[in-house]
Every structure is written in structure tokens, then in C-alpha cells.
A tleap script that builds the chain and sets N, CA, C and O, in Angstrom:
source leaprc.protein.ff14SB
mol = sequence {
  NLEU LEU ASP ASN ILE LEU GLU TYR ILE GLU
  TYR THR GLU TRP ARG ASN ASN VAL ILE GLN
  ASN THR LYS SER GLN ASN PRO SER SER CASP
}
set mol.1.N position { -16.277 -60.606 -56.197 }
set mol.1.CA position { -16.613 -59.540 -55.240 }
set mol.1.C position { -17.077 -60.142 -53.911 }
set mol.1.O position { -16.704 -59.659 -52.841 }
set mol.2.N position { -17.872 -61.174 -53.982 }
set mol.2.CA position { -18.363 -61.795 -52.755 }
set mol.2.C position { -17.193 -62.308 -51.914 }
set mol.2.O position { -17.185 -62.149 -50.693 }
set mol.3.N position { -16.216 -62.918 -52.564 }
set mol.3.CA position { -15.057 -63.418 -51.827 }
set mol.3.C position { -14.356 -62.269 -51.118 }
set mol.3.O position { -13.915 -62.408 -49.978 }
set mol.4.N position { -14.256 -61.145 -51.792 }
set mol.4.CA position { -13.596 -59.998 -51.170 }
set mol.4.C position { -14.371 -59.525 -49.950 }
set mol.4.O position { -13.783 -59.152 -48.935 }
set mol.5.N position { -15.682 -59.544 -50.057 }
set mol.5.CA position { -16.514 -59.125 -48.923 }
set mol.5.C position { -16.311 -60.082 -47.748 }
set mol.5.O position { -16.167 -59.646 -46.606 }
set mol.6.N position { -16.298 -61.370 -48.028 }
set mol.6.CA position { -16.107 -62.346 -46.954 }
set mol.6.C position { -14.735 -62.163 -46.319 }
set mol.6.O position { -14.596 -62.234 -45.098 }
set mol.7.N position { -13.728 -61.928 -47.144 }
set mol.7.CA position { -12.386 -61.721 -46.594 }
set mol.7.C position { -12.360 -60.460 -45.739 }
set mol.7.O position { -11.713 -60.424 -44.692 }
set mol.8.N position { -13.060 -59.434 -46.188 }
set mol.8.CA position { -13.105 -58.181 -45.435 }
set mol.8.C position { -13.782 -58.399 -44.083 }
set mol.8.O position { -13.322 -57.894 -43.059 }
set mol.9.N position { -14.878 -59.155 -44.092 }
set mol.9.CA position { -15.588 -59.439 -42.844 }
set mol.9.C position { -14.687 -60.238 -41.904 }
set mol.9.O position { -14.595 -59.929 -40.716 }
set mol.10.N position { -14.034 -61.248 -42.428 }
set mol.10.CA position { -13.150 -62.052 -41.585 }
set mol.10.C position { -12.035 -61.188 -41.016 }
set mol.10.O position { -11.668 -61.320 -39.849 }
set mol.11.N position { -11.501 -60.305 -41.848 }
set mol.11.CA position { -10.408 -59.442 -41.394 }
set mol.11.C position { -10.886 -58.496 -40.299 }
set mol.11.O position { -10.207 -58.326 -39.286 }
set mol.12.N position { -12.043 -57.881 -40.494 }
set mol.12.CA position { -12.539 -56.932 -39.495 }
set mol.12.C position { -12.849 -57.652 -38.184 }
set mol.12.O position { -12.571 -57.125 -37.107 }
set mol.13.N position { -13.419 -58.847 -38.268 }
set mol.13.CA position { -13.711 -59.596 -37.044 }
set mol.13.C position { -12.414 -59.966 -36.334 }
set mol.13.O position { -12.314 -59.851 -35.113 }
set mol.14.N position { -11.417 -60.412 -37.107 }
set mol.14.CA position { -10.132 -60.766 -36.512 }
set mol.14.C position { -9.496 -59.536 -35.867 }
set mol.14.O position { -8.944 -59.607 -34.769 }
set mol.15.N position { -9.585 -58.409 -36.573 }
set mol.15.CA position { -8.992 -57.174 -36.074 }
set mol.15.C position { -9.683 -56.729 -34.786 }
set mol.15.O position { -9.026 -56.267 -33.853 }
set mol.16.N position { -10.994 -56.867 -34.739 }
set mol.16.CA position { -11.721 -56.496 -33.524 }
set mol.16.C position { -11.286 -57.373 -32.359 }
set mol.16.O position { -11.146 -56.892 -31.234 }
set mol.17.N position { -11.072 -58.653 -32.624 }
set mol.17.CA position { -10.627 -59.559 -31.567 }
set mol.17.C position { -9.254 -59.147 -31.063 }
set mol.17.O position { -8.996 -59.164 -29.859 }
set mol.18.N position { -8.375 -58.777 -31.982 }
set mol.18.CA position { -7.024 -58.364 -31.590 }
set mol.18.C position { -7.099 -57.099 -30.737 }
set mol.18.O position { -6.397 -56.975 -29.733 }
set mol.19.N position { -7.948 -56.175 -31.141 }
set mol.19.CA position { -8.089 -54.921 -30.385 }
set mol.19.C position { -8.629 -55.215 -28.989 }
set mol.19.O position { -8.138 -54.661 -28.006 }
set mol.20.N position { -9.624 -56.070 -28.896 }
set mol.20.CA position { -10.198 -56.411 -27.593 }
set mol.20.C position { -9.154 -57.100 -26.720 }
set mol.20.O position { -9.065 -56.830 -25.523 }
set mol.21.N position { -8.367 -57.986 -27.319 }
set mol.21.CA position { -7.334 -58.682 -26.554 }
set mol.21.C position { -6.293 -57.691 -26.050 }
set mol.21.O position { -5.824 -57.789 -24.916 }
set mol.22.N position { -5.941 -56.744 -26.899 }
set mol.22.CA position { -4.945 -55.753 -26.498 }
set mol.22.C position { -5.479 -54.904 -25.351 }
set mol.22.O position { -4.746 -54.600 -24.410 }
set mol.23.N position { -6.744 -54.523 -25.423 }
set mol.23.CA position { -7.335 -53.705 -24.359 }
set mol.23.C position { -7.400 -54.497 -23.057 }
set mol.23.O position { -7.118 -53.959 -21.986 }
set mol.24.N position { -7.766 -55.753 -23.144 }
set mol.24.CA position { -7.887 -56.566 -21.939 }
set mol.24.C position { -6.513 -56.815 -21.319 }
set mol.24.O position { -6.394 -56.968 -20.103 }
set mol.25.N position { -5.478 -56.855 -22.156 }
set mol.25.CA position { -4.133 -57.074 -21.633 }
set mol.25.C position { -3.573 -55.784 -21.032 }
set mol.25.O position { -2.728 -55.829 -20.138 }
set mol.26.N position { -4.045 -54.637 -21.523 }
set mol.26.CA position { -3.561 -53.348 -21.026 }
set mol.26.C position { -4.749 -52.508 -20.552 }
set mol.26.O position { -5.111 -51.533 -21.210 }
set mol.27.N position { -5.345 -52.865 -19.446 }
set mol.27.CA position { -6.543 -52.158 -18.978 }
set mol.27.C position { -6.233 -50.738 -18.517 }
set mol.27.O position { -7.129 -49.895 -18.484 }
set mol.28.N position { -4.995 -50.461 -18.164 }
set mol.28.CA position { -4.640 -49.133 -17.664 }
set mol.28.C position { -4.050 -48.261 -18.761 }
set mol.28.O position { -3.458 -47.221 -18.471 }
set mol.29.N position { -4.201 -48.666 -20.013 }
set mol.29.CA position { -3.632 -47.887 -21.120 }
set mol.29.C position { -4.481 -46.658 -21.403 }
set mol.29.O position { -4.084 -45.797 -22.188 }
set mol.30.N position { -5.650 -46.570 -20.771 }
set mol.30.CA position { -6.513 -45.415 -21.017 }
set mol.30.C position { -5.819 -44.178 -20.480 }
set mol.30.O position { -6.360 -43.076 -20.575 }
savepdb mol mol.pdb
quit
């Protein structure tokens, strides 16, 4: 279970980075 939690945390952090990168690349997408 702990491994799954760590994987989930890593995934969410990676996903947040991807979202931030996408927003920074498309600032006028709002």
C-alpha cells in the first residue's frame, strides 16, 4: 500500500508539473 501511495504522489506531482508547463506555454488559452 505504501508503494502505491508513493507512486500516486509521484504521479500527481508529475501531472501538476505537466499542467503548469502547458499553462505557461499557452498563457492565452484562458
